C-alpha positions as CSV (number, residue, x, y, z in Angstrom):
1,M,12.6,181.2,125.1
2,A,9.6,179.0,124.3
3,D,9.3,175.8,126.1
4,K,7.6,173.0,124.0
5,N,6.6,171.1,127.1
6,A,5.0,174.2,128.4
7,I,3.2,174.7,125.1
8,A,1.8,171.1,125.2
9,A,0.8,171.4,128.8
10,A,-1.0,174.7,128.2
11,S,-2.7,173.4,125.0
12,A,-4.1,170.5,126.9
13,R,-6.4,173.0,128.8
14,F,-7.8,174.2,125.5
15,P,-8.6,171.2,123.4
16,K,-9.6,171.8,119.8
17,P,-13.3,170.7,119.0
18,S,-12.9,167.5,117.1
19,D,-15.7,168.3,114.6
20,R,-14.5,171.7,113.6
21,K,-12.3,173.0,110.9
22,F,-11.1,176.5,111.2
23,Q,-10.0,179.0,108.5
24,Y,-8.2,182.3,109.0
25,G,-10.1,184.7,106.6
26,T,-10.2,188.4,105.8
27,A,-11.5,189.0,109.4
28,G,-9.2,186.6,111.1
29,F,-11.1,183.8,112.9
30,R,-14.7,184.6,113.6
31,L,-17.4,182.3,114.9
32,K,-19.4,181.4,118.1
33,A,-17.4,182.5,121.1
34,T,-17.9,179.1,122.8
35,L,-15.8,177.5,119.9
36,L,-12.8,179.8,120.2
37,D,-10.9,178.7,123.3
38,S,-8.3,176.6,121.4
39,V,-8.2,179.0,118.5
40,V,-7.3,182.1,120.6
41,F,-4.7,180.2,122.5
42,R,-3.0,179.1,119.3
43,V,-3.2,182.6,117.8
44,G,-1.3,183.7,120.9
45,L,1.5,181.2,120.1
46,L,1.6,182.6,116.5
47,A,1.7,186.2,117.7
48,A,4.8,185.5,119.8
49,L,6.5,183.7,116.9
50,R,5.8,186.6,114.6
51,S,7.3,189.1,117.0
52,R,10.4,186.9,117.3
53,K,10.6,186.7,113.5
54,L,10.6,190.5,113.4
55,N,13.4,190.6,116.0
56,G,11.2,191.6,118.9
57,Q,9.0,194.2,117.1
58,T,5.5,194.4,118.6
59,T,2.7,192.3,117.3
60,G,-0.9,193.1,118.0
61,V,-3.8,190.7,118.7
62,M,-7.4,192.0,118.6
63,I,-10.4,190.1,120.1
64,T,-13.4,191.2,118.3
65,A,-16.2,190.1,115.9
66,S,-17.0,193.5,114.6
67,H,-20.6,193.6,113.2
68,N,-21.5,190.0,114.2
69,P,-24.1,189.3,116.8
70,P,-23.1,189.4,120.5
71,E,-22.7,185.7,121.0
72,D,-19.9,185.6,118.4
73,N,-16.3,186.7,118.8
74,G,-13.1,186.5,116.9
75,V,-9.4,187.0,116.9
76,K,-7.0,188.5,114.4
77,L,-3.4,189.6,114.1
78,V,-2.5,193.1,113.4
79,D,-1.0,193.3,109.9
80,P,-0.4,189.6,109.2
81,M,1.3,188.6,106.0
82,D,-0.3,186.0,103.7
83,S,2.0,183.1,104.8
84,W,1.1,183.8,108.4
85,E,-2.6,183.4,107.6
86,A,-1.8,179.9,106.4
87,Y,0.2,179.2,109.6
88,A,-2.7,180.5,111.7
89,T,-5.0,178.0,110.0
90,A,-2.6,175.2,110.3
91,L,-2.1,175.8,114.1
92,A,-5.8,176.2,114.7
93,N,-6.6,172.8,113.0
94,A,-3.9,170.7,114.8
95,S,-5.8,167.8,116.1
96,S,-3.7,167.1,119.2
97,D,-1.3,168.8,121.6
98,Q,1.6,166.9,119.9
99,Q,0.5,167.9,116.4
100,L,0.3,171.5,117.6
101,V,3.9,171.4,118.8
102,D,4.9,169.8,115.5
103,E,3.2,172.6,113.6
104,Y,4.9,175.1,115.8
105,D,8.2,173.6,115.1
106,R,7.5,173.7,111.3
107,I,6.8,177.4,111.4
108,V,10.0,178.0,113.4
109,T,12.0,176.1,110.7
110,D,10.2,177.6,107.7
111,C,10.7,181.2,109.0
112,Q,14.1,180.5,110.5
113,I,13.0,182.0,113.8
114,K,15.4,182.2,116.7
115,L,13.5,181.2,119.8
116,D,15.9,183.0,122.1
117,T,14.8,186.4,120.5
118,E,12.5,188.4,122.7
119,A,8.8,188.5,121.9
120,N,6.6,191.5,122.5
121,V,2.8,191.4,122.1
122,I,0.0,193.8,122.8
123,F,-3.7,192.9,122.7
124,A,-7.1,194.4,123.3
125,R,-10.8,193.5,122.9
126,D,-14.2,195.0,122.2
127,T,-17.1,195.0,124.6
128,R,-18.4,191.5,124.1
129,P,-18.9,189.6,127.3
130,S,-16.8,186.7,126.1
131,G,-13.8,188.9,125.5
132,A,-12.4,188.8,129.0
133,H,-12.4,185.0,129.0
134,L,-10.8,184.7,125.7
135,V,-8.1,187.2,126.7
136,S,-7.0,184.8,129.5
137,N,-6.4,182.1,126.8
138,L,-4.1,184.5,125.0
139,V,-2.2,185.1,128.2
140,E,-1.6,181.4,128.8
141,A,0.0,181.2,125.3
142,F,2.3,184.2,126.0
143,R,3.3,182.6,129.4
144,A,4.0,179.2,127.7
145,T,6.3,181.0,125.2
146,S,8.0,183.4,127.5
147,A,6.6,186.4,125.6
148,D,6.3,189.8,127.1
149,Y,2.8,191.1,126.8
150,T,0.6,194.2,127.6
151,D,-3.2,194.1,128.0
152,Y,-4.7,197.3,126.6
153,K,-8.1,196.3,127.8
154,L,-11.0,197.8,125.8
155,L,-10.0,199.5,122.5
156,T,-11.3,199.9,119.1
157,T,-9.5,197.8,116.4
158,P,-7.9,200.9,114.8
159,Q,-6.7,202.1,118.2
160,L,-4.8,198.9,118.6
161,H,-3.3,199.2,115.1
162,Y,-2.3,202.8,115.9
163,I,-0.5,201.8,119.2
164,T,1.2,198.9,117.5
165,R,2.6,201.2,114.7
166,C,3.6,203.8,117.3
167,L,5.6,201.2,119.4
168,N,7.3,199.9,116.2
169,T,8.4,203.3,114.9
170,K,9.2,205.0,118.3
171,G,12.7,206.6,118.1
172,T,12.9,206.3,114.3
173,S,12.5,208.9,111.5
174,Y,9.0,207.4,110.9
175,E,7.8,207.9,114.4
176,Y,4.0,207.8,114.2
177,G,2.9,209.2,117.6
178,E,2.6,208.6,121.3
179,P,1.9,204.8,121.9
180,S,-1.1,205.1,124.1
181,E,-4.9,205.6,123.9
182,Q,-4.5,209.2,125.2
183,G,-1.7,209.8,122.5
184,Y,-4.3,208.7,119.9
185,Y,-6.9,211.3,121.0
186,A,-4.3,214.0,121.3
187,K,-3.0,213.4,117.8
188,M,-6.5,213.5,116.4
189,A,-7.4,216.7,118.3
190,A,-4.3,218.6,117.3
191,S,-4.5,217.6,113.6
192,L,-8.2,218.4,113.4
193,K,-7.6,222.0,114.6
194,A,-4.7,222.4,112.1
195,A,-6.8,220.9,109.2
196,M,-9.8,223.2,109.8
197,Q,-7.8,226.4,109.2
198,G,-10.3,228.4,111.1
199,R,-13.4,227.2,109.1
200,Q,-16.7,226.6,110.8
201,F,-18.5,223.2,111.0
202,N,-22.0,223.2,109.4
203,G,-24.3,222.0,112.2
204,S,-24.1,218.8,114.1
205,V,-23.5,215.1,113.2
206,T,-25.4,212.3,114.9
207,V,-23.3,209.2,115.4
208,D,-24.7,205.7,115.9
209,C,-22.1,203.6,117.8
210,A,-23.7,200.2,117.3
211,N,-23.8,199.8,121.1
212,G,-20.2,198.8,120.8
213,V,-16.7,199.9,121.9
214,G,-16.9,202.9,119.6
215,G,-19.4,204.5,122.0
216,P,-17.1,205.1,125.0
217,K,-14.1,205.8,122.8
218,L,-15.9,208.5,120.7
219,K,-17.1,210.1,124.0
220,E,-13.5,210.1,125.2
221,L,-12.3,211.6,121.9
222,I,-14.9,214.3,122.2
223,K,-13.4,215.4,125.6
224,H,-10.2,216.3,123.7
225,L,-12.0,218.4,121.0
226,P,-13.2,222.0,121.2
227,S,-16.8,222.3,122.4
228,P,-19.5,223.6,120.0
229,S,-19.5,226.9,122.0
230,E,-15.8,227.1,121.2
231,G,-16.4,226.6,117.5
232,G,-15.9,222.8,117.6
233,L,-17.9,220.1,116.0
234,E,-21.2,219.1,117.8
235,I,-21.2,215.3,117.9
236,K,-24.5,213.7,119.2
237,V,-23.7,210.1,120.3
238,V,-26.5,207.6,120.1
239,N,-26.7,203.7,120.5
240,D,-23.8,203.7,123.0
241,D,-25.2,201.1,125.5
242,V,-22.3,198.8,126.4
243,V,-23.9,197.7,129.6
244,K,-26.5,195.3,127.9
245,P,-24.5,192.9,125.7
246,E,-27.5,191.8,123.7
247,Q,-27.8,195.4,122.3
248,L,-24.5,195.1,120.4
249,N,-25.2,195.6,116.6
250,H,-29.0,195.1,117.3
251,Q,-30.9,197.1,114.7
252,C,-28.1,199.6,114.6
253,G,-24.5,200.0,113.3
254,A,-22.9,200.4,109.9
255,D,-23.7,196.9,108.6
256,F,-27.4,197.3,109.5
257,V,-27.6,200.6,107.7
258,K,-25.7,199.5,104.6
259,T,-27.6,196.1,104.4
260,N,-31.0,197.4,105.1
261,Q,-30.7,200.7,103.3
262,R,-32.4,202.6,106.1
263,A,-31.5,204.4,109.3
264,P,-31.6,202.6,112.7
265,P,-35.0,202.7,114.3
266,S,-33.6,204.6,117.2
267,S,-32.5,207.4,114.8
268,H,-34.8,210.4,115.0
269,A,-32.7,212.9,113.0
270,S,-34.6,215.7,111.2
271,P,-34.5,216.0,107.3
272,L,-31.1,216.9,105.9
273,M,-29.3,216.2,109.2
274,R,-26.0,214.4,108.9
275,C,-25.9,211.0,110.5
276,A,-23.2,208.3,110.6
277,S,-23.0,204.7,111.9
278,L,-20.0,202.9,113.2
279,D,-19.7,199.1,113.4
280,G,-19.1,197.0,116.5
281,D,-15.3,197.6,116.7
282,A,-15.3,201.0,115.1
283,D,-13.2,200.3,112.0
284,R,-16.1,201.1,109.5
285,I,-18.3,204.2,109.1
286,V,-21.1,205.1,106.7
287,Y,-23.0,208.3,106.5
288,Y,-26.7,208.8,105.6
289,F,-29.5,211.4,105.8
290,N,-33.2,211.7,105.1
291,D,-34.0,214.0,102.2
292,S,-36.6,216.7,102.5
293,D,-39.3,214.4,101.3
294,G,-38.2,211.7,103.8
295,T,-36.3,209.6,101.3
296,F,-33.3,207.7,102.9
297,R,-30.0,208.5,101.2
298,L,-26.9,206.4,102.0
299,L,-23.4,207.9,101.8
300,D,-21.3,204.8,102.0
301,G,-17.6,203.9,101.6
302,D,-17.6,204.7,97.8
303,R,-19.0,208.2,98.7
304,I,-16.3,208.7,101.4
305,A,-13.6,207.6,98.9
306,T,-14.7,210.1,96.2
307,L,-15.0,212.9,98.7
308,A,-11.5,212.3,100.1
309,A,-9.9,211.8,96.7
310,S,-11.5,214.9,95.3
311,F,-10.5,217.1,98.3
312,I,-7.0,215.8,98.5
313,G,-6.5,216.3,94.7
314,D,-7.8,219.9,95.1
315,L,-5.4,220.6,97.9
316,A,-2.5,219.2,96.0
317,R,-3.3,221.4,93.0
318,N,-3.9,224.4,95.2
319,A,-0.5,223.9,96.9
320,G,1.3,223.7,93.6
321,L,1.9,220.0,93.9
322,G,-0.7,218.7,91.5
323,D,1.8,217.4,88.9
324,R,4.1,215.9,91.6
325,L,1.6,213.6,93.4
326,K,0.1,210.5,91.9
327,I,-3.2,210.1,93.6
328,G,-5.2,206.9,93.0
329,V,-8.3,205.2,94.3
330,V,-8.5,201.5,95.3
331,Q,-12.0,199.7,95.3
332,T,-13.4,196.2,95.3
333,A,-16.0,194.6,93.0
334,Y,-18.7,195.8,95.5
335,A,-18.0,199.5,94.6
336,N,-21.0,201.1,92.8
337,G,-20.3,201.4,89.1
338,A,-21.4,205.0,89.2
339,S,-18.6,205.8,91.7
340,T,-16.0,204.2,89.5
341,A,-17.2,206.3,86.5
342,Y,-17.1,209.4,88.6
343,I,-13.6,208.9,89.8
344,T,-12.4,208.0,86.3
345,H,-14.3,210.6,84.2
346,D,-15.0,213.5,86.5
347,L,-12.0,213.4,89.0
348,K,-9.7,211.9,86.3
349,L,-8.0,209.7,88.7
350,P,-6.9,206.0,88.2
351,V,-8.9,203.3,89.9
352,V,-7.5,199.9,90.9
353,C,-9.9,197.0,91.7
354,T,-8.7,194.3,94.2
355,S,-10.0,191.3,95.9
356,T,-12.1,192.0,99.1
357,G,-10.0,192.3,102.3
358,V,-8.1,195.1,103.9
359,K,-4.7,193.5,103.0
360,H,-5.4,193.7,99.3
361,L,-6.7,197.2,99.3
362,H,-4.0,198.5,101.6
363,H,-1.2,196.9,99.5
364,A,-2.6,198.4,96.2
365,A,-2.9,201.8,97.9
366,T,0.8,201.9,98.7
367,K,1.6,201.9,95.0
368,F,0.4,205.5,94.8
369,D,1.9,208.6,96.3
370,V,-1.5,209.1,97.9
371,G,-3.7,206.0,97.8
372,V,-7.4,206.3,98.8
373,Y,-9.0,202.9,99.6
374,F,-12.5,202.2,100.9
375,E,-14.8,199.3,100.7
376,A,-18.5,200.1,100.1
377,N,-19.1,198.9,103.6
378,G,-17.4,201.9,104.9
379,H,-13.9,200.4,105.8
380,G,-11.0,202.4,104.5
381,T,-8.4,205.1,104.8
382,V,-5.9,207.1,102.9
383,V,-2.2,206.1,102.7
384,F,0.6,208.6,102.0
385,S,3.9,207.2,100.9
386,D,7.1,207.9,102.8
387,V,8.4,209.9,99.8
388,T,5.2,211.9,99.8
389,L,5.4,212.7,103.5
390,K,9.0,214.0,103.1
391,R,8.1,216.0,100.1
392,L,5.2,217.6,102.0
393,G,7.6,218.4,104.8
394,K,10.2,220.0,102.7
395,Y,8.1,221.8,100.1
396,E,8.2,225.5,100.1
397,P,4.8,227.2,99.0
398,Q,5.0,230.3,96.6
399,S,2.0,232.2,97.9
400,P,-0.4,232.4,100.9
401,A,-3.0,230.3,99.0
402,Q,-0.4,227.6,98.4
403,S,0.7,227.8,102.0
404,S,-2.9,227.3,103.3
405,A,-3.6,224.3,101.1
406,L,-0.2,222.7,102.1
407,E,-0.9,223.2,105.8
408,T,-4.3,221.5,105.4
409,L,-2.7,218.7,103.5
410,R,-0.1,218.1,106.1
411,A,-2.7,218.2,108.8
412,L,-4.7,215.5,107.0
413,T,-1.7,213.2,107.0
414,A,-1.9,213.2,110.8
415,L,-5.6,213.3,111.2
416,I,-6.0,210.2,109.0
417,N,-5.2,206.8,110.7
418,Q,-3.0,205.5,107.9
419,T,-2.5,202.1,109.7
420,V,-6.1,200.8,108.9
421,G,-9.6,201.9,108.4
422,D,-10.7,203.9,111.4
423,A,-14.3,205.0,111.9
424,L,-13.4,207.9,114.3
425,S,-10.6,209.2,112.1
426,D,-12.8,208.9,109.0
427,L,-15.6,210.8,110.8
428,L,-13.3,213.7,111.5
429,L,-11.9,213.6,107.9
430,V,-15.4,213.8,106.4
431,E,-16.4,216.6,108.7
432,V,-13.2,218.6,107.8
433,I,-13.9,218.2,104.1
434,L,-17.6,219.2,104.3
435,A,-16.6,222.2,106.3
436,H,-14.0,223.3,103.8
437,K,-16.5,222.8,100.9
438,G,-19.4,224.4,102.8
439,W,-21.5,221.3,102.0
440,G,-24.3,219.5,103.8
441,P,-25.1,215.8,103.1
442,K,-27.4,216.8,100.1
443,E,-24.6,218.6,98.2
444,W,-22.3,215.6,98.8
445,D,-25.0,213.2,97.6
446,L,-25.4,215.2,94.4
447,T,-21.8,214.6,93.2
448,Y,-23.1,211.5,91.3
449,T,-26.1,209.2,91.2
450,D,-25.6,205.7,92.4
451,L,-26.9,202.8,90.2
452,P,-29.5,200.8,92.0
453,N,-27.8,197.8,93.6
454,R,-28.7,194.7,95.6
455,L,-26.8,192.4,97.8
456,V,-28.3,188.8,98.3
457,R,-26.9,186.2,100.7
458,V,-27.3,182.6,99.4
459,E,-26.7,179.7,101.8
460,V,-24.7,176.9,100.2
461,A,-23.5,173.5,101.5
462,D,-19.8,174.2,100.8
463,R,-18.6,177.7,99.9
464,S,-15.1,176.4,98.9
465,V,-16.4,175.1,95.6
466,F,-17.1,178.7,94.5
467,K,-13.6,180.0,93.4
468,A,-13.3,183.6,92.2
469,V,-10.8,185.2,89.9
470,D,-10.3,188.7,88.4
471,A,-10.4,190.6,91.8
472,E,-13.4,188.4,92.7
473,R,-15.5,189.7,89.8
474,K,-15.7,186.3,88.0
475,L,-16.1,182.6,89.0
476,E,-13.8,180.0,87.6
477,S,-15.7,177.2,89.3
478,P,-18.2,175.6,89.4
479,P,-17.8,175.1,85.7
480,S,-20.3,177.1,83.4
481,V,-21.6,179.2,86.3
482,Q,-19.8,182.4,85.1
483,A,-21.2,181.9,81.6
484,Q,-24.7,181.7,83.0
485,I,-24.2,184.8,85.2
486,E,-22.9,186.8,82.1
487,A,-25.8,185.6,80.0
488,A,-28.2,186.9,82.7
489,V,-26.4,190.2,83.0
490,G,-26.5,190.8,79.2
491,K,-30.3,191.1,79.3
492,F,-30.2,194.2,81.6
493,K,-29.3,197.8,80.8
494,N,-26.2,198.8,82.8
495,G,-26.2,195.3,84.3
496,R,-23.4,194.0,86.4
497,S,-23.3,191.1,88.8
498,F,-20.9,188.7,90.5
499,A,-21.0,186.0,93.1
500,R,-18.4,185.7,95.8
501,A,-18.0,183.0,98.5
502,S,-18.2,184.4,102.1
503,G,-15.0,184.4,104.0
504,T,-16.7,183.6,107.3
505,E,-19.7,181.3,106.6
506,D,-21.1,178.7,104.2
507,A,-22.8,181.3,102.0
508,V,-22.2,183.1,98.7
509,R,-22.9,186.8,98.3
510,V,-24.5,187.9,95.1
511,Y,-24.1,191.6,94.1
512,A,-26.1,193.0,91.2
513,E,-26.5,196.5,89.6
514,A,-28.8,197.6,86.8
515,A,-30.5,200.8,85.4
516,T,-33.6,200.6,87.6
517,R,-34.5,199.3,91.0
518,S,-36.9,196.6,89.7
519,E,-34.3,195.4,87.1
520,T,-31.7,195.2,89.8
521,E,-33.9,193.1,91.9
522,D,-34.7,190.8,89.0
523,L,-31.0,190.4,88.1
524,A,-30.0,189.7,91.7
525,Q,-32.6,186.9,92.0
526,K,-31.7,185.4,88.7
527,V,-28.0,185.2,89.7
528,A,-29.0,183.9,93.2
529,T,-31.0,181.1,91.5
530,I,-27.9,180.2,89.4
531,V,-25.8,180.0,92.5
532,R,-28.4,177.8,94.4
533,Q,-28.6,175.4,91.4
534,A,-24.8,175.1,91.2
535,S,-24.5,174.4,94.9
536,G,-26.7,171.4,94.6
């Protein structure tokens, strides 16, 4: 049972910075690591409460700042509900030890939590040097609240999600797998073999691991896969230096590639060779290649979504299940307009647009029998409903062709990490699909032509004044700004633009598309100017 005196005493060792206001956003709490002592301790308190609210189910806590620079860090709960985000913010901003205890009591009352219920929490961290210290703050919170805890040391964020799901489904009809890091690798390896159906991989893939935790974890996964000499996939690992902290995300990683529209300087891939980049905690992946004339070509989250949706749709039809599975794609406003048109007109699948953030996309994806969701930045997965999984398990194919398609589809349900976007799982998914189709990156790229697009970051004094509506595609405040944006967009062929406040810093991100590169740049700068003027 939690001891309030113990909470207050422990809290006194982690005083909140008096000049700071914290906000739990789409990435949890994320800022300079030196400012996180009190925040991490208080998230530990909340994790224990959440477990007790769920009658002792396991709650996960991840210490990571993903694609941020090495001096940053962050903390987030695995699968928090909206109300718990508000509780996290309230706890983090309690100005004194007593106020913290009062907020803690309020959550207990609001959620009708029985403090004598057991609490089980697991946690892990990425390779940032500040992680070990911040983990000790978590442990103090668990000790103060008499919570049982397990430290999984270094993991990718998706691996922690996987283990959390496995622990919470163990012994049920929804059992997800062996709740361990080795169980994760074994499941991936077995399902990859089943999904390939004897097909051959087309050459190697070079994977940039952002000098983050994905490097050692990908190398460990490779040990469980067939070697290239045995017909397995040749994965060339680059940017896997976790010894030098300053190298994390430095001129490498998925965010660098997506933002700069170019390969990492350390990439020396030959023309038409497949390349991929993970982010710092390996929950995002983007592909890319250099064309035969040296032109850089990005295959981002939109491309992965369309590839997956197309392939799964083909498998469903070939298995005789085409009219029994409702497949849909979930995107955000950042999705390229050409990808949305391709999904709607060519693949003839429904598209739903949601606000940015995994919780919004994942929730929308669960409304379909098979929901494919990816953000353009490369974060995403595929979710199969419980009804669909049972249907696939019981369905009896009527021909060898149907049987082959069904077995591949079943294998994909295990290969895909359905708990959250997972760069390692998504890497294998893409490679399976390309092998089945007999495609290289060029054939994949030719499925549709992206509209030129530009993302501009505009620093503002207070991001909170920019309030978005309509899945963040429009601003309702400041007044008249949306009308100005729409007037600017109307002057460009195929123009589209929106402005959205950052979830982690005082900045507004402006996205723009238009028919040509120069028009796109012009539109982006015009909308950025509108935002600057509105911010004062």
